[in-house]
N, C-alpha and C positions, 0 to 999 in steps of 0.2 A: 745286309748292305742297304745303305740309305743315300739318297741324293743330298749333297751338301751345297751345291751351287750350280748355276747355269750362267755362262758368260758368252757374250757375242763379240766377234772380231770382224770389223769391216776393213777390207784391204783394197786400196785403189789398184785397179789393173788396166788403166788407160781408157778402155771403152765403157767400163762400168766399175762397180765395186763387188768383189767377192764378199759374201757374208758367211762366216763360219760360226758354228755354235758348239760350245764345249760343255759337256755335263760332267760334273765331278762327284765322287762318292767318298764315303768314309772308309772304304776299303783301299783307297789309293789307286783305284782303277778309274780312268776317265774315258769318255767317248766323244767322238767328234762327228758333226754333221755339217751339211751346207745348205743354206737357204738363199743363195744368190738370186735376187729378184731385181732385174734391171730397172734402175731409176726410182724405186719406191722404198729405198732402204730405211728411211726414218720411220715410216709406218711399220715396217717389219720389226725394227728394234722394239717398239712398244708391244707388238704381239708376242714376241719372245719373252718379254718381261712378265706378261700375264701368265704364260705357261710356267715360268719359273716359280711364280707364287703358288701354283698348283703342285708342282713336282718336288720341290725341296722337302725333304723329310720322308719321302716315299721310296719304296723298293723299286729300283730301276729295271728289274728283270721281268716285271709284269707288263710287258710292252703292249699287248693287245688291249688290256683294260685301260691303260693310260691313254692310248690312241682314242678308244671309244669315248672315254669320259671327257677328254679335252675337246673332241669334236662335238659331242652332245651338248656340253655346257657352254659352247660359244654362242648358242641360240641363233645369232645371225651367222649361219654356217657358210662354209665354203669360201670361194674367192681366192685370189692370188696371195694376199697378205697372210690371212689366217692359215691357209693350207701350207704355205711355204715355211712358216714358223713351226707348224706341227711336223712337217716333213723332216726338217733338220733335226729336231729333237728326237724323233723316232729313229732316224739314222744313228744318232749318237747312242741311243739305248741299245740298238743291235750291236754296235761296236763294243759297248761295255759287256754285253752278254757273251760275245765271241771271245773277248779277252779273258773273261772269268772262266770260261770252259776250255780255253786254249785252242780254239778252232776258228777257221775262217767263217765268215757269215754264211757263205754259200752252203756250208755243211749243215747249218741250222735250217736251211730252206729246202733240204732234201738231197743235198749233194750235187756234184757236177753232172750236168748233161753235156756241157761244152767245156773243153780244156782251154779253148781260145775263142775269141770272138772277132768277127770281121768288123772293120771300122770304115767310116767315110770321114773325110776331113772337112772342117769348116775353117775359114780364116786364111786359107792358102792364097787368096787373092789380095791380101792387104796392100793398099796403095794403088792398085790397078784402076785405070780410068777408061782406057780405050780397049776395043776388042783385041787388038794386037798385044797389049800389055797383059790382058787376061790369059791369052794364049801362051805368052812367054812364061808366066808364073805357073800355069798348069803343067807346062813341060818340065819345069824344075821339080815340081811336086812328084810327078811320075818318076823322074830320075831318082828320087829319094825313096821310092817304093810304094807310093800311094796308088791304090787301085780303085778308089771311089772318091768323088769330091762334090761338094754342094756349094751353091752360091745363088744370090739374087741378082739377075741381070737387068732388072726393070727400073733402075734409076729411082726417081721420086714419084712415080705414077701412083695414083690413088683412085680406086673404083674403076675409072676408065684408063685407057692408054692410047696415045696418039699413034698414028701410023708411023711417024718418024721415030718415036721412042720404041715402038715394037720392032721396027727394022733394026735399030741399034742393038736391042736385046738379042735378036736372032743372029745378027752378025757376031755378037759376043759368044753365043753358044756355038756357032759354027767354028769360030776361031779356036775355042777350047777343044771341041771334038776333033778338029784336024790336028791339033797339037798333041793330043793324048792317044789318038787312034781308037779303034772300035772296041777294044777289050776293057777299057776303063769305064766304070759306071759314072754317069753324070746325074746329079740330083738337082732339080731346079726349084728354088725357093720362091714362094709368093708372098710370104710374111702376112698373109691374111688381108690382102689389099684390094681385091677386085670384086666387082659385082658379077652377077651370074653370066651375062652374055660375054663380058670381057674374059672371065675365067675360062669359058668354053673356047673362045677364040684363041686364047694363048695356048691352051692345051692342044688344040688342033695344029697350031703353027709350030709347036716344038716337037711334035710327034716324029718328024723325019730324023731327028737327032737321037732317037731311041733312049730317052731318059729312063732311069730306074723308077723315078716317080716325080710328080709335080706336087710340091708341098704347100699346104694351106692356101689354096687359090682364093678363098673367100674369108671374110671376117669370121671369128669364132663364135659370134653371138647367135648365129642361125644355122643349125645343122641341116635344115631343109635346103638352104642355098648351097651348102657343100655337096649335098646329095644331087642337086640339080646339075652341078658341074660334073660330078663323077659319072652320072648317067649318060652324059654326052661326050665324055672325054675319051680320046683314043689312047691315052697313057694312064698308068695307075696314079691314084690320088692318095696322098698321105696327109694326116692331120692329127691334132690332139694335144699339142704342147700347152694350149690354154684351156684345157679341160681339167677338172679337179675331182678326184675320187671316182669310185666305181659307179656312183649314181649319175654323174655327168656322162660317163662312158656307156652306161646302159642305153641312153638315148641315141648315141652314135651307133651302137651295135644294133639296136632295134631298127634303125633306118638303113643300116649297111651303107653309111655315108662315106666311108673311106676304105681303100685297099690295104693300107698300112696304118697302124696306130703308133703315135709318138708321145706317150705320157712322159713327163719329166719327173725324175725322182725327187727333185728339190721343190716341186710345186704340187704334185698330184696326191701327196699323202705319205711319201716315203717308201721304204723297201717293201713292206708287206702289202701295202695298198697297190703298188705296181705289180706285185706277184699275183694278186687277185684279178687285176685288170687283164694281165697277160693270159691268165688261165681262161677267162671268159673269151678273149680273142682266139685262143687256141681251139675252143669248142666250135668256133665259127670259121676256122681255117684262115684267120687273118694274121699276117706276120707282125711281130712285135719289134719295133725299131725305135728305141728310146731316144727322146730329145735330150741332148747333153752338151751344150756349148759353154758350160760354166767352168768351175775351177777344179782343182785336183781332188777334193774330198767327194764331190758329187760324182766325179769320174770313178773313183775307187768304189763307191757304193753301187754304182750302176754295173760295174764289172762283176761284183759279187752276185747281184741279182741276175744278170744276163747268163751267168754260168748255169743257173738252175732252171731256166725257162726253155722248154723244148722248142717253142715257136719263135725264139729269138732269131732275128734276121741280120740286123746290122746296127752298129752303134755310132752315133756322132761323136766327134772329138775335135778339139782345137789343134790345128796344124802347127801354129806358132803362138807364142805368148810373150808377156813381159819377161825380161831377163831374170828377174828375181823370183819367178815362179818356183825355181829350184830351191829357193831358200825358205819358202813359206811352209813346205812340208818335206817329208823324206820320200816323196813319190819316186818310184822306180819302176818303169814300165818296160816290158820286153816286147818289141815290135818286130814283126818279120812277115814279109809277103802279104801285106794288107791286113794282118791279124795282130791282136794283142793277147798275150798269154794271161790267163786268170791268175792273180797272185794268191799265195797260199799262207800268208801270215795270219795270225789270229785277229779276229774282229774284221774291220774293214781293211786292215793292212796298211794303214797310213797314220802318221802322227803330225800334229800341228806344231809349228814353231811360233810360240806366242810373241817372242821378242821380235822376230822378223815381221810378223803381222803388224805390230805396233810401229814399225819403221816406215810403213806405207799406209798412213791413215786415210780415212774416207775423204773423197773428193766429189764434188758435184759433177755429174755427167747427164747429158740429155739425149733423148731418142734421135737416131740418125735416119730413120727409115723414110721420112718424107722430105728430107733436105738435100738429097743427092750426095750425101757423105757416107754412104753405106760401107765403103771400103776403108774408111779411116778408123780402123779398129786396133792398130798397133803403132807403137813408136816407130820412127824411121828405121831403127835398127832393132830387130828382135831375134832372139835365138830360135833356131829350129827346135820344134817341140820334142821330137822323138830322139 
């Protein structure tokens, strides 16, 4: 079996563009991966083209060697662009191997430890502006079976936060907590925005609402800053979506800078690299909570991985999406009581509809985090995800 082609599909999904990668073989078996990298897609396309030059003509089943050689030969290693390109191709190769052997990818990773995985939803707040609107949308989500939800209540604050903006954020969290009751887990997102004293202050202020964790309180560039917040935080700290490979994570583990780790399968190196990162976390008794706000292929790959990781804790997933998400792939998820059942189809268990992808071509989107437009992530009318 040889690789014959590698193609990239960019699909506008309102807040960003999904980026899917498809690897084709002369055996008629193809595999799909996802490299969705918010707002830097053009750089990503070029990185995937470089990998294509390496991969075409080679055996797709020697996954570990290809990962090693592509990573080694980049020379200027790591970073979001190169690692996202490698992650997506690696996913597609696992998909091919699973299909070739007729088994789901989790079977190739040691089999199931989990038959189902707990999820928390992102995007449930789309369009909300006031604390009351957040509370109303949270109540609807819980009525639909959601048991854990995440959002960023901090407006457009950066590094510091004014007393007024902090009060607004606390009123928002209070409204959501009152709307959902004590049994639902709340996860508070920081988007890597705050300096050390502000991160500590926020952690202390949100503690009465008993969040499951406070995510990425400081920018990802300095793990000592993250540790400084964690050391004085009364609530658990999570981080890691902007760390790439086991080598970045080694620094986090050595510092014990976070209580939960959140590598992203589309950015940190793909399926096996996350398996290795999760194993190191397991040896340190750190829960594995993958970052996963992307599209259907990344979700399918992360489910396969989560099935095989004993220290898997909870998985992020989008609550709602553009209406045509159902057309882009044959995604079919079984959701009940806050959990998604692990699919058992060969490979990643998902197929890409190339024609549907081409019907929604790339569109330019920009970062919303510092503009006050964080909740503008969906069209006015979007279908419920589950």
